[in-house]
C-alpha positions as CSV (number, residue, x, y, z in Angstrom):
1,M,0.2,15.8,11.0
2,D,-3.4,15.3,9.3
3,T,-3.4,13.4,6.4
4,R,-6.4,12.9,4.2
5,I,-7.1,9.4,2.6
6,G,-6.7,10.8,-0.8
7,D,-3.3,12.5,0.0
8,L,-2.2,8.4,0.3
9,R,-2.7,8.0,-3.1
10,C,0.5,10.1,-3.8
11,K,2.8,8.3,-1.7
12,E,5.0,5.6,-2.4
13,V,5.5,2.5,-0.3
14,I,8.8,1.6,0.6
15,N,10.3,-1.1,3.0
16,V,12.6,0.7,5.5
17,T,14.6,-2.7,6.2
18,D,15.8,-3.2,2.4
19,G,14.9,-0.1,0.6
20,T,12.0,-2.5,-1.5
21,R,10.1,0.0,-3.7
22,Y,6.4,-1.4,-3.5
23,G,4.5,1.2,-5.5
24,Y,2.0,4.0,-4.9
25,V,-0.9,3.5,-2.6
26,G,-4.2,2.7,-4.7
27,D,-6.4,2.0,-1.8
28,V,-7.0,1.8,2.1
29,E,-9.3,-0.3,3.9
30,V,-11.1,1.7,6.9
31,D,-12.6,0.4,9.9
32,L,-16.2,2.3,9.5
33,E,-17.0,1.8,13.2
34,T,-13.9,3.4,14.5
35,G,-12.8,5.6,11.4
36,Q,-9.4,3.8,11.4
37,V,-7.2,2.8,8.7
38,R,-6.6,-0.9,8.8
39,T,-4.5,-1.7,5.7
40,L,-2.9,0.2,2.7
41,V,-3.5,-1.6,-0.8
42,V,-1.0,-1.3,-3.5
43,P,-1.9,-2.4,-6.8
44,G,0.1,-5.2,-8.5
45,R,2.5,-4.0,-11.3
46,L,1.4,-4.5,-15.1
47,R,2.4,-7.4,-16.8
48,L,3.9,-7.2,-20.2
49,F,2.4,-3.4,-20.6
50,G,-1.1,-4.5,-19.2
51,L,-1.7,-7.0,-21.9
52,L,-1.4,-10.0,-19.5
53,G,-3.1,-8.1,-16.7
54,R,-1.6,-7.3,-13.2
55,E,0.4,-9.0,-10.6
56,A,-1.7,-9.7,-7.3
57,E,-1.9,-6.6,-5.2
58,R,-0.1,-6.1,-1.9
59,V,-1.8,-5.5,1.2
60,F,0.2,-4.0,4.3
61,S,-1.2,-4.0,7.9
62,W,-1.5,-0.5,9.6
63,S,0.8,-1.6,12.0
64,A,3.5,-2.1,9.7
65,V,3.8,1.7,9.0
66,R,6.5,3.2,10.7
67,R,6.8,6.7,9.2
68,F,5.1,9.1,6.7
69,G,7.2,11.5,4.7
70,E,5.9,14.2,2.3
71,D,6.2,11.6,-0.6
72,I,6.7,8.1,0.9
73,I,5.3,5.8,3.3
74,L,8.1,3.7,5.2
75,V,6.7,0.0,6.2
76,E,8.7,-2.4,8.4
77,G,8.7,-6.0,8.1
78,E,9.4,-9.0,5.8
79,G,7.1,-8.1,3.2
80,P,3.5,-7.3,2.5
81,A,0.6,-9.5,3.7
82,P,-0.5,-12.4,1.5
83,A,-1.3,-10.7,-1.8
84,R,-5.0,-11.0,-3.0
85,H,-6.5,-10.7,-6.3
86,R,-8.9,-7.9,-6.9
87,R,-12.3,-9.2,-7.9
88,G,-14.5,-7.4,-10.5
């Protein structure tokens, strides 16, 4: 199955273990030497309609991805890698 990186932005990330819905892929990190995707990044949810900014983004290692569906990406594990705040 061929998937473009831009197509990942339309897919929702869901934990296959407990059904937690994390949100939609906002960005990916790619290893430029090999061309392989390293991580999926899901932006944090808006706080108070965006007036108070966003929660920290969630980062999922490519090894946590279990299955791709037409509209979703299933990940496995206890949760995303440690969250980080986006700079800029």
